[in-house]
C-alpha positions as CSV (number, residue, x, y, z in Angstrom):
1,M,-11.9,-20.8,9.7
2,T,-11.2,-21.7,6.1
3,G,-9.0,-18.7,5.3
4,P,-6.9,-17.6,2.4
5,R,-4.5,-20.1,0.9
6,T,-1.6,-17.7,0.4
7,S,0.6,-16.2,3.1
8,R,-0.4,-12.7,2.0
9,P,-3.4,-11.1,3.7
10,P,-6.4,-11.0,1.3
11,I,-8.4,-7.9,0.2
12,V,-12.0,-7.8,1.3
13,I,-14.5,-6.5,-1.3
14,L,-18.0,-5.7,-0.2
15,T,-21.0,-4.8,-2.3
16,A,-24.5,-3.8,-1.4
17,L,-26.5,-5.2,-4.4
18,E,-26.6,-8.6,-6.0
19,V,-25.8,-7.1,-9.4
20,E,-22.6,-5.7,-7.9
21,Y,-21.7,-8.9,-6.2
22,A,-22.2,-10.9,-9.4
23,A,-19.9,-8.5,-11.3
24,V,-17.1,-8.9,-8.8
25,R,-17.6,-12.6,-8.5
26,A,-17.3,-13.1,-12.2
27,T,-13.7,-11.9,-12.1
28,L,-12.6,-14.4,-9.5
29,A,-11.3,-17.9,-9.9
30,D,-11.1,-21.0,-7.6
31,L,-14.1,-19.8,-5.6
32,R,-14.7,-21.5,-2.2
33,Q,-16.9,-20.9,0.8
34,P,-15.5,-20.7,4.3
35,P,-17.8,-21.4,7.3
36,P,-20.4,-18.7,7.9
37,V,-19.5,-16.0,10.4
38,S,-22.5,-15.3,12.7
39,G,-24.7,-16.3,9.7
40,T,-22.8,-14.1,7.2
41,R,-21.7,-16.0,4.1
42,F,-18.4,-15.1,2.5
43,E,-16.7,-16.4,-0.7
44,I,-12.9,-16.5,-1.3
45,G,-11.5,-16.4,-4.8
46,S,-8.2,-15.8,-6.6
47,L,-7.3,-12.8,-8.7
48,G,-5.4,-13.0,-12.0
49,G,-1.8,-12.1,-12.5
50,G,-0.7,-13.3,-9.1
51,A,-2.4,-10.4,-7.3
52,G,-3.6,-12.5,-4.4
53,E,-7.0,-13.4,-3.0
54,V,-10.3,-11.7,-2.4
55,V,-12.9,-12.2,0.3
56,L,-16.3,-11.2,-1.1
57,A,-19.5,-10.5,0.8
58,L,-22.8,-8.8,0.3
59,T,-23.8,-6.2,2.9
60,S,-27.3,-5.3,1.5
61,A,-28.5,-1.7,1.5
62,G,-27.8,0.8,4.4
63,N,-25.0,2.0,6.5
64,H,-25.9,0.0,9.6
65,G,-25.7,-3.4,7.8
66,S,-22.6,-2.5,5.9
67,A,-20.8,-1.6,9.2
68,V,-21.7,-4.9,10.8
69,I,-20.6,-7.0,7.8
70,A,-17.4,-5.0,7.3
71,E,-16.5,-5.5,10.9
72,R,-17.1,-9.2,10.7
73,A,-15.0,-9.5,7.5
74,I,-12.1,-7.5,9.1
75,R,-12.2,-9.5,12.3
76,E,-12.4,-12.9,10.6
77,F,-9.9,-12.4,7.7
78,T,-7.5,-9.6,8.8
79,P,-7.4,-8.1,5.3
80,A,-4.8,-5.8,3.8
81,A,-7.6,-3.5,2.8
82,V,-11.3,-3.3,2.5
83,L,-12.8,-2.1,-0.8
84,F,-16.4,-1.1,-1.1
85,V,-17.4,-1.4,-4.7
86,G,-20.7,-0.5,-6.4
87,V,-22.9,2.1,-8.0
88,A,-24.0,5.5,-6.8
89,G,-26.2,8.5,-7.9
90,R,-24.6,11.6,-9.4
91,L,-24.6,14.9,-7.6
92,H,-22.4,17.0,-9.8
93,P,-23.2,17.5,-13.5
94,G,-19.6,17.0,-14.6
95,L,-20.0,13.2,-14.2
96,A,-21.4,10.9,-16.8
97,L,-23.1,7.6,-16.5
98,G,-20.4,4.9,-16.0
99,D,-17.8,7.3,-14.6
100,V,-15.9,6.0,-11.6
101,V,-15.7,8.0,-8.3
102,V,-12.9,7.1,-5.8
103,A,-14.0,8.7,-2.5
104,T,-11.3,11.0,-1.1
105,H,-13.5,11.2,1.9
106,V,-17.0,9.9,3.0
107,Y,-19.6,12.2,4.5
108,A,-22.1,10.7,6.9
109,Y,-24.5,13.5,6.1
110,H,-27.4,12.8,8.3
111,G,-25.9,14.1,11.5
112,A,-27.6,17.3,12.7
113,A,-28.9,19.2,15.7
114,A,-32.4,20.8,15.7
115,R,-32.1,24.4,17.0
116,T,-34.4,27.4,17.1
117,G,-32.9,28.7,13.9
118,G,-33.3,25.3,12.1
119,L,-31.2,22.2,11.6
120,K,-27.5,22.6,12.1
121,S,-25.2,20.1,10.4
122,R,-23.0,17.8,12.6
123,P,-21.0,16.0,9.9
124,R,-18.9,12.9,10.4
125,V,-16.1,12.4,7.8
126,W,-13.7,9.6,7.0
127,E,-10.8,10.2,4.7
128,L,-9.3,7.8,2.2
129,D,-6.1,6.0,3.4
130,H,-3.1,7.8,1.9
131,G,-1.4,4.7,0.4
132,I,-4.7,3.6,-1.3
133,D,-5.2,7.2,-2.6
134,Q,-1.7,7.2,-4.1
135,A,-2.3,3.7,-5.7
136,A,-5.7,4.7,-7.0
137,R,-4.3,7.9,-8.7
138,Q,-1.5,5.9,-10.3
139,I,-4.1,3.5,-11.7
140,A,-6.3,6.3,-12.9
141,R,-3.3,7.9,-14.8
142,R,-2.7,4.6,-16.5
143,V,-6.3,4.3,-17.5
144,D,-6.2,7.9,-18.9
145,R,-3.1,7.2,-20.9
146,A,-4.5,4.0,-22.4
147,R,-7.7,5.9,-23.4
148,N,-5.7,8.7,-25.0
149,L,-3.7,6.3,-27.1
150,R,-6.9,4.9,-28.8
151,V,-8.1,7.1,-31.6
152,G,-11.7,8.1,-31.0
153,A,-11.9,6.0,-27.8
154,E,-14.6,6.6,-25.4
155,G,-14.8,5.2,-21.9
156,P,-15.4,6.0,-18.3
157,R,-13.4,8.6,-16.5
158,V,-12.1,8.4,-13.0
159,H,-12.9,11.2,-10.5
160,F,-11.6,11.8,-7.0
161,G,-13.8,13.6,-4.5
162,P,-16.2,13.3,-1.6
163,V,-19.1,10.8,-1.5
164,A,-22.2,11.5,0.6
165,S,-23.6,8.5,2.5
166,G,-26.9,8.4,4.2
167,E,-30.1,6.4,4.6
168,V,-32.2,8.1,1.9
169,L,-32.5,6.8,-1.7
170,H,-32.5,10.1,-3.8
171,D,-34.6,10.0,-6.9
172,A,-36.2,13.5,-7.2
173,K,-35.1,16.6,-9.0
174,V,-36.0,18.7,-6.0
175,S,-36.4,17.5,-2.4
176,Q,-35.6,18.7,1.1
177,P,-32.8,16.1,1.6
178,L,-31.3,17.3,-1.7
179,R,-31.4,20.9,-0.5
180,W,-29.7,19.8,2.7
181,L,-26.9,18.2,0.7
182,R,-26.5,21.2,-1.5
183,E,-26.3,23.5,1.5
184,H,-23.9,21.5,3.6
185,Y,-22.0,19.1,1.3
186,D,-21.9,20.9,-2.0
187,D,-18.6,19.4,-3.0
188,A,-19.9,15.8,-2.9
189,L,-19.7,14.1,-6.3
190,A,-22.0,11.2,-5.6
191,I,-24.5,9.9,-3.2
192,E,-25.1,6.4,-1.9
193,M,-26.2,4.5,1.3
194,E,-23.4,2.2,2.6
195,A,-19.9,3.8,2.5
196,A,-20.2,5.6,5.9
197,G,-20.8,2.2,7.7
198,V,-17.8,0.5,6.0
199,A,-15.6,3.6,6.6
200,K,-16.5,3.6,10.3
201,A,-15.8,-0.1,10.7
202,G,-12.5,0.3,9.0
203,H,-11.6,3.2,11.2
204,L,-12.4,1.3,14.4
205,S,-10.5,-1.7,13.2
206,A,-7.5,0.1,11.8
207,A,-8.1,-1.4,8.4
208,P,-7.6,0.9,5.4
209,V,-10.9,1.3,3.4
210,A,-11.4,2.4,-0.2
211,V,-14.8,3.4,-1.6
212,V,-15.1,2.9,-5.4
213,R,-18.4,4.0,-6.8
214,T,-19.6,4.2,-10.4
215,I,-22.4,6.5,-11.6
216,S,-25.5,4.5,-12.6
217,D,-28.2,7.3,-12.2
218,F,-28.6,11.0,-11.8
219,A,-30.5,11.0,-8.5
220,D,-33.0,13.3,-10.1
221,G,-36.2,11.3,-10.8
222,T,-34.9,9.4,-13.8
223,K,-33.6,6.3,-12.0
224,S,-36.3,4.0,-13.3
225,G,-35.2,4.9,-16.8
226,T,-31.5,4.3,-16.3
227,D,-32.2,1.1,-14.3
228,G,-34.3,0.0,-17.3
229,E,-31.3,0.5,-19.5
230,H,-29.3,-1.7,-17.2
231,W,-26.9,1.0,-16.1
232,Q,-26.4,-0.6,-12.7
233,A,-24.8,-3.7,-14.3
234,K,-22.9,-1.6,-16.9
235,A,-21.6,0.8,-14.3
236,V,-20.5,-1.7,-11.7
237,R,-18.2,-3.4,-14.3
238,N,-16.3,-0.1,-14.5
239,A,-15.9,0.1,-10.7
240,D,-14.8,-3.5,-10.4
241,G,-12.5,-3.4,-13.4
242,G,-10.8,-0.4,-12.0
243,V,-9.9,-2.3,-8.8
244,H,-8.5,-5.5,-10.1
245,N,-9.8,-6.9,-13.4
246,D,-6.7,-5.7,-15.3
247,Q,-3.9,-8.1,-14.3
248,R,-1.6,-5.1,-13.8
249,T,-4.0,-3.4,-11.4
250,G,-4.2,-5.8,-8.6
251,P,-0.4,-5.9,-8.0
252,A,-0.3,-2.1,-8.3
253,W,-2.6,-1.7,-5.3
254,R,-0.4,-4.1,-3.3
255,E,2.9,-2.7,-4.4
256,E,2.0,0.9,-3.5
257,R,1.2,-0.1,0.1
258,G,4.0,-2.7,0.4
259,W,1.7,-5.7,0.4
260,S,3.6,-7.7,-2.2
């Protein structure tokens, strides 16, 4: 294995889409490729400000694939943490395009039992690691302070709350899956298709996982319009920047958990 060059364990960053992968990759230096792991290609790069190294991989869409790739990354590189970074659809109207959602917990919302009275929810839930939660909130406060100091400044806001993860791409104002979500998971801020798989892999491997998603569409039938305005590329830069693009941010994540 061609692993990290530093003595500190790396951070694994996973993305589902090529546009997300490209945004993360653009922030890394000294990129190199270790040998494939069961066919999966990884890249290793350095962060700025002495924040350490990142192992980057693409999971593609869906919770099943993301779980497999996450498990391979954890087993091969023994990371300090796994970050799942990318875009998501909005479920709550208080969020704007480009806003960042840090998942306090991930709902695998497709679990259910068919009974005489109808479908009964059987949710699976994974909570955010406490140390990562504390570090993320510290970073969010710093971002808010910086925004407030700029007169007339506008920018993405950071929200903490549940993320719903399933196998359906939602792009309709009204649908049966959406009614199911409203009935059983009405506190979910955003919806996506991979976080439950990554969270499950992290849980089984005792590796802390953080899910950082940025709103790129409203999950209401207008996705083609927001995609046409390149909101996926715009949004993912906010998610990635919140993790480590600022030289102060990478060390903050490590310091909060005692990784430095």
